[in-house]
N, C-alpha and C positions, 0 to 999 in steps of 0.2 A: 503494500500499499503506499503510494508516494506521499500522501499526507502524513502518515505515521513516522516516516523517515524524516521529513522535514521538521515535524514537531520534536522528535528526538534530537536532532541536530541543533535545533534552536535552544533546547533545554540544556544540552552539553555546553554550548557557547555561553549561556547565561550563567551556568555554574562556574565555568572557568573564569569568566569575567568577575564574578562575585569573589571568588577565592583570590584572584589577583589583586583586586582592590582591598581585601582584608589584609593581605601581606603588606601591601604599600602603606596602609593606614597604621599597621602595627609598627613598621619600621620607622615611620614618621613620629609616632608617639615615643619610641625608644630614643630617637635622636633628641627630642625635646626633653625627655627625662635626663639624658646625658648632659645637655646644655645647662639645665637647672642645677644638676649636681656639680657641674664644673663651676658655675657662678658662685654657688654657696661655699664650695671648698676654697676658691681663690679669695673670697672675702674673709673667710675664717683665717687663712694663712696670712693675709695682710694685716688683719687685727692682731695676730700673734707677733708678727714681725714688728709692729708698732708698739707692742707692750700693752695693748688694751686688753688682751686676754693672755693668761699665762700659758707656757709651753712652747715646744718647738714648732715653728710654723708648718712644716711638712707633716708632722705627726697630728697636728690639729686638723690640717686639711684632709688627711687620710680618715680620721674619725668622722669628720662631717660628710665626706663622700660616702663612706660606709653607711652612715645614717640615712643617706638619700638613696641607697640601693645601688651605688656606684662603687667602682674600684679606682683608686688613685693610681695613675699610670706614669705620671711625671710631675715633678715639683721643683721649681726654681725660685729662689728669693734673692733679689738684687736690691739691697737697702730695704726700702718699705714697700717695694713692688713684688707681688707674688704672681707667678704664672703656673698654672696647673693643667694637667690632662687627666681626664677620667674616661672609663669605659663602663658601659651598661650592656649586660647580655641580652640578645634578642634572637631567639630560636638557636641556631648554630653559629651565629655571627655576633659581632659586638658593635654597638653604636658608640662612637668616640666623640668627645668634645673637649675643648680647651678654653680656658678663660684667664684673664689678667685682672688684677685688682691692686689698687694702691692710690696714693694721692695723685692728684692732677699734675701733669708736667708743668 
């Protein structure tokens, strides 16, 4: 029946498109999660570098990243400016983000 084959093909295409959009949406959400974690970790490291909060800036950044569901992958402090990188797992991949915080130049 030609109508049944067309309906089945249309259903398969719709299911494939739906799954594809769900994967892209999930990846976008993971990227935003990573960006938020990087921002928070960089701000925490800059606060520690300035003495506003106690502790080693990179250790503080790692704790904040972990609290946000991310893993600290890089941390560099130059004076009062902190630059961090974080990763958030998504399926079998990782969403990565970096952020910089400190006083205005």
